[in-house]
C-alpha positions as a Python dict, from the first residue, in 0.01 Angstrom:
ca = {
    (1, 'M'): (0, 0, 0),
    (2, 'V'): (101, 359, -77),
    (3, 'K'): (208, 539, 220),
    (4, 'V'): (111, 886, 339),
    (5, 'K'): (285, 1169, 456),
    (6, 'L'): (188, 1476, 585),
    (7, 'C'): (478, 1736, 605),
    (8, 'G'): (537, 2076, 789),
    (9, 'L'): (361, 1997, 1090),
    (10, 'K'): (444, 2260, 1355),
    (11, 'R'): (174, 2284, 1607),
    (12, 'L'): (-11, 2068, 1837),
    (13, 'C'): (-349, 2072, 1683),
    (14, 'D'): (-164, 1923, 1356),
    (15, 'I'): (-29, 1673, 1577),
    (16, 'E'): (-357, 1601, 1742),
    (17, 'W'): (-507, 1610, 1384),
    (18, 'A'): (-252, 1348, 1276),
    (19, 'N'): (-308, 1099, 1574),
    (20, 'E'): (-666, 1074, 1438),
    (21, 'F'): (-612, 1058, 1120),
    (22, 'C'): (-304, 799, 1106),
    (23, 'P'): (-74, 880, 834),
    (24, 'D'): (256, 668, 810),
    (25, 'Y'): (472, 964, 823),
    (26, 'T'): (464, 1342, 936),
    (27, 'G'): (748, 1558, 849),
    (28, 'F'): (900, 1798, 1080),
    (29, 'V'): (1103, 2109, 860),
    (30, 'F'): (1459, 2206, 1023),
    (31, 'A'): (1518, 2438, 708),
    (32, 'G'): (1370, 2754, 562),
    (33, 'R'): (1130, 2992, 722),
    (34, 'K'): (763, 2919, 657),
    (35, 'R'): (733, 2573, 863),
    (36, 'R'): (1077, 2549, 1012),
    (37, 'V'): (1059, 2373, 1348),
    (38, 'T'): (1295, 2422, 1649),
    (39, 'D'): (1472, 2154, 1796),
    (40, 'E'): (1269, 2200, 2134),
    (41, 'L'): (916, 2199, 1945),
    (42, 'A'): (1039, 1904, 1730),
    (43, 'A'): (1088, 1677, 2047),
    (44, 'S'): (738, 1824, 2204),
    (45, 'L'): (564, 1743, 1872),
    (46, 'R'): (734, 1393, 1901),
    (47, 'H'): (626, 1321, 2207),
    (48, 'H'): (238, 1389, 2161),
    (49, 'L'): (249, 1213, 1851),
    (50, 'R'): (169, 836, 1825),
    (51, 'P'): (448, 620, 1817),
    (52, 'E'): (362, 393, 1541),
    (53, 'I'): (350, 706, 1312),
    (54, 'Q'): (723, 785, 1217),
    (55, 'V'): (867, 1132, 1190),
    (56, 'V'): (1073, 1279, 859),
    (57, 'G'): (1323, 1522, 945),
    (58, 'V'): (1345, 1762, 629),
    (59, 'F'): (1695, 1918, 619),
    (60, 'Q'): (1924, 2134, 364),
    (61, 'N'): (2278, 2128, 387),
    (62, 'E'): (2246, 2071, 750),
    (63, 'D'): (2552, 2021, 977),
    (64, 'I'): (2574, 1625, 1016),
    (65, 'R'): (2618, 1645, 1379),
    (66, 'H'): (2261, 1797, 1427),
    (67, 'I'): (2066, 1564, 1209),
    (68, 'A'): (2290, 1265, 1450),
    (69, 'D'): (2160, 1453, 1727),
    (70, 'L'): (1808, 1436, 1659),
    (71, 'V'): (1806, 1105, 1550),
    (72, 'T'): (1964, 961, 1864),
    (73, 'R'): (1718, 1144, 2085),
    (74, 'G'): (1428, 971, 1863),
    (75, 'T'): (1277, 1325, 1774),
    (76, 'I'): (1308, 1145, 1412),
    (77, 'Q'): (1318, 848, 1235),
    (78, 'L'): (1394, 950, 889),
    (79, 'V'): (1636, 1194, 719),
    (80, 'Q'): (1505, 1387, 419),
    (81, 'L'): (1742, 1556, 281),
    (82, 'H'): (1594, 1890, 27),
    (83, 'G'): (1933, 2101, -41),
    (84, 'S'): (2257, 1972, -263),
    (85, 'E'): (2373, 1717, -64),
    (86, 'D'): (2584, 1432, -265),
    (87, 'E'): (2707, 1139, -228),
    (88, 'A'): (2987, 1214, -20),
    (89, 'Y'): (2779, 1397, 247),
    (90, 'I'): (2518, 1075, 243),
    (91, 'R'): (2860, 840, 304),
    (92, 'K'): (2929, 1052, 594),
    (93, 'L'): (2576, 1063, 684),
    (94, 'R'): (2530, 700, 700),
    (95, 'Q'): (2900, 644, 949),
    (96, 'V'): (2674, 865, 1217),
    (97, 'I'): (2321, 735, 1189),
    (98, 'S'): (2115, 393, 1072),
    (99, 'V'): (1781, 524, 980),
    (100, 'P'): (1657, 537, 646),
    (101, 'V'): (1762, 829, 401),
    (102, 'I'): (1528, 984, 158),
    (103, 'Q'): (1669, 1226, -116),
    (104, 'A'): (1481, 1490, -264),
    (105, 'F'): (1486, 1573, -617),
    (106, 'S'): (1355, 1816, -843),
    (107, 'L'): (1186, 1626, -1166),
    (108, 'D'): (1164, 1891, -1427),
    (109, 'G'): (1331, 1673, -1720),
    (110, 'T'): (1533, 1374, -1818),
    (111, 'E'): (1863, 1521, -1756),
    (112, 'Q'): (1798, 1397, -1368),
    (113, 'L'): (1699, 1057, -1406),
    (114, 'A'): (2064, 935, -1418),
    (115, 'A'): (2112, 1119, -1054),
    (116, 'I'): (1797, 990, -915),
    (117, 'G'): (1872, 635, -1013),
    (118, 'G'): (2215, 653, -899),
    (119, 'S'): (2118, 791, -526),
    (120, 'S'): (2269, 575, -270),
    (121, 'A'): (1943, 691, -26),
    (122, 'D'): (1745, 461, 76),
    (123, 'Y'): (1401, 630, -98),
    (124, 'V'): (1400, 943, -328),
    (125, 'L'): (1137, 1209, -325),
    (126, 'L'): (1015, 1375, -630),
    (127, 'D'): (895, 1742, -614),
    (128, 'H'): (884, 2060, -803),
    (129, 'G'): (1146, 2313, -811),
    (130, 'T'): (1321, 2353, -439),
    (131, 'G'): (961, 2186, -287),
    (132, 'G'): (688, 2377, -86),
    (133, 'T'): (587, 2537, -415),
    (134, 'G'): (241, 2384, -411),
    (135, 'Q'): (270, 2326, -785),
    (136, 'T'): (300, 1984, -925),
    (137, 'F'): (571, 1899, -1204),
    (138, 'D'): (509, 1655, -1545),
    (139, 'W'): (404, 1340, -1390),
    (140, 'S'): (454, 1147, -1770),
    (141, 'L'): (822, 1148, -1648),
    (142, 'L'): (736, 908, -1343),
    (143, 'P'): (706, 599, -1559),
    (144, 'Y'): (1101, 639, -1591),
    (145, 'I'): (1158, 598, -1243),
    (146, 'H'): (1263, 245, -1165),
    (147, 'R'): (1306, 273, -755),
    (148, 'P'): (1087, 351, -476),
    (149, 'F'): (988, 724, -438),
    (150, 'F'): (794, 961, -258),
    (151, 'L'): (541, 1190, -467),
    (152, 'A'): (517, 1520, -362),
    (153, 'G'): (454, 1874, -545),
    (154, 'G'): (126, 2037, -548),
    (155, 'L'): (-75, 1703, -425),
    (156, 'R'): (-415, 1774, -280),
    (157, 'A'): (-720, 1549, -221),
    (158, 'E'): (-843, 1678, -564),
    (159, 'N'): (-544, 1497, -753),
    (160, 'V'): (-421, 1195, -484),
    (161, 'K'): (-625, 957, -651),
    (162, 'Q'): (-431, 1041, -994),
    (163, 'A'): (-135, 1020, -835),
    (164, 'L'): (-169, 698, -710),
    (165, 'S'): (-196, 527, -1070),
    (166, 'Y'): (176, 632, -1066),
    (167, 'H'): (257, 359, -806),
    (168, 'P'): (438, 568, -598),
    (169, 'Y'): (593, 419, -256),
    (170, 'A'): (416, 691, -64),
    (171, 'V'): (255, 1047, -155),
    (172, 'D'): (408, 1335, 46),
    (173, 'V'): (152, 1668, 99),
    (174, 'S'): (191, 2002, 274),
    (175, 'S'): (56, 2304, 129),
    (176, 'G'): (-256, 2091, -22),
    (177, 'I'): (-385, 2063, 395),
    (178, 'E'): (-345, 2417, 438),
    (179, 'T'): (-559, 2760, 434),
    (180, 'D'): (-306, 3077, 449),
    (181, 'G'): (-42, 2850, 553),
    (182, 'V'): (-142, 2678, 843),
    (183, 'K'): (-243, 2285, 841),
    (184, 'D'): (-659, 2294, 777),
    (185, 'Y'): (-833, 2018, 954),
    (186, 'E'): (-1086, 1964, 662),
    (187, 'K'): (-831, 1958, 410),
    (188, 'M'): (-635, 1695, 604),
    (189, 'K'): (-936, 1494, 633),
    (190, 'Q'): (-1015, 1494, 308),
    (191, 'F'): (-680, 1428, 157),
    (192, 'M'): (-625, 1121, 412),
    (193, 'A'): (-1005, 982, 276),
    (194, 'Y'): (-899, 1024, -78),
    (195, 'A'): (-574, 882, -79),
    (196, 'R'): (-720, 582, 120),
    (197, 'S'): (-1004, 532, -84),
    (198, 'G'): (-787, 564, -380),
    (199, 'M'): (-541, 326, -248),
    (200, 'Q'): (-827, 61, -214),
    (201, 'Q'): (-914, 124, -590),
    (202, 'E'): (-588, 18, -694),
    (203, 'E'): (-551, -278, -476),
    (204, 'R'): (-878, -415, -659),
    (205, 'L'): (-738, -388, -1008),
}
């Protein structure tokens, strides 16, 4: 079954809603400004989150020691690299952590396919631009991806069933469950409902 990641959670109510809808993953963003959380806030939110929901820490060119500290403390259970991290960075990161690594790519043409296929990360995440744009990219490129991938970029309740037809490992939503820049209970509820119903349809095919 395709997994669901609700990314960019930063309020206690966001966590309470996630506990209600039970996605497979939530995302805490340790980069940028709009959805950034501090280590202290992230630890508090993790404490209130259901233990079976795994937390993905989202980073951009972060100090590896900081990532390792968050993993060691149990604040995050996966690491998502959303900057210009290269293979050397991933190798150094794996020397100090043993949790899965996700590497994000902006998929806007076939020239990225070789790098996506060659990444040593456990998973790749395919997004529009630098992420958080709320826009989709050209999904006709997805059949060229021959490894498990997180599908992000412009997902919302209205298009998640179509996204599932490309058989991603996981769908990843952030702005699609927001209103005026903050998470919206009804949009989160609707996204989860559409995603789960779409998965059931895919299983019957």
